[in-house]
N, C-alpha and C positions, 0 to 999 in steps of 0.2 A: 617877295610877296608871299610865297608859300611859308617861309619862316615866320612871317608876321601872323599869318592865319593860325599856325601851330601854336605860337606863343599865346595868342588870344584865346584859343580853345583851352589850353593848359591853365591859364589864369582863371578862366571861367569855371573850370572844374574844381580847382583848388578853392576858390572863394565860395562855391556852392557847398562843398563838403565841410568847409571851416565853420559855417554857421549852422549849428544844430537846429533841427526842427522842434516844434513843440512836442511832437510824438517822441522824439529821442530824449528830450528833457524829462518827460513823464516816465519813460522807460527807465532812465537812469535813477530817477527818484524811487520808483518801485523796486529796483534792484537794491538800492541802499536800504530801504525799509525792510525788504525781505531778509537781508543780512542782520539788521538790527533786531528783527523779530526772533530770528534764530538765536542770537546772543541773549536776548531777554528770556527766552525759554530755557536756555542752558543755565543762566543765572538763577532762575527760579528753582531748578532741580538741585544745582550744586549748593546754593545757599539755604535751601529748604525754607523758602518764603515766597509768597505770591508776588508776581511782577505783572504789571499791566501796561499795555500800549493804549494811549488815549489820543484821539485826534479830532479836530474840527476842520472846517474848510480852509483855514489859514495856516495851521501849525500842528505839530504832533510832539508828544513827549512820552516818557516812561515813568511809571509810578511803582513804588514798593509798598507793600502792606506792613505796617507796624502793628503793635498790639491793638490800637483803637482806630486807626485811620490810614488813608492812602497818602503817602508823602512823595513829592516829586523827586526824581533823581537829579540832583544838582552837582554832585561831586564826581561824576563820571563823564569824561569827554565824549565817549561813544554814545551813551544813552541820554545825553542832554536834550533839552528842548530845541526843536528846529522849526523853521518856517518852510512851507512848501515853496519851491522855486517857481512853480507854475500856478500859484494861488490865484483865485480860489479853486480848490479841488473838491469835487463831489466824491464822497466815500460811501460805498455800499458793502455791507458785510452779510454774507450768506453762509450758514443761517444767521439770522439777526442775533447780535450780542447785546450785552447790557451797555448802557450809557447814561451819562448824567446830562440831561437836557439835550442839547444839540450835539454833544460829543459822542463819538463812537469809542467803545472800549473793548479790548481783547485781553483776557486774563489768562496767564500761564500759571499752572499749579506746580506742586512739588513732584507730581508723578511724571514718568517719562512718556506717557500717552495722554494726549489732549484730544479735544474734539476737532475734527477736520473743519476747515473753513476756506472760503474764497473772499478775499478783500479786493474790491474793484476800485480803482482810482480813475476818475474822469476829469478832463479839463477841456472844455470846448467839445469838439467832435472826437477827440482822442480818448481811448480807454485802454487801461492796462490792468491785468488781474494778477494777484499774488495768491497762489494756491498752496495751502498747508495741508499735509496729509495726516497730521495728528501724531506722527512719530518723529518729528524733527526735520522734515524736508520741506523747504519753501521754494516754489518755482514761480518765476515771473513769466506770464503768458501775454 
């Protein structure tokens, strides 16, 4: 009988931990975006061209500035367009950045110092923030 209770508790704990919560999914998405933002910032500096992160409630992508327009990054597996796993996601940028209509946009320039910002992702009652210090550090809170 004791063995059955121990097995039941163990199975319960394993199944509880195996199913990630919506908060954990949002946290993982924010960690991925933080790494991609750091990569985009580095690309802008190394390649000496503007790189932008653009997102709406369903998806996000990266753009590069050509002579006359913004072009989506299609040929890079890391900076390709992605859908949010916890869509729809509410995005808030502080201080507010530029955007085209309902899309949020963060632009990285050629200089090693950018303007600090906090990008907050919210899905339901869960919120996660990505804090950028302007010199290349991105922290998920």
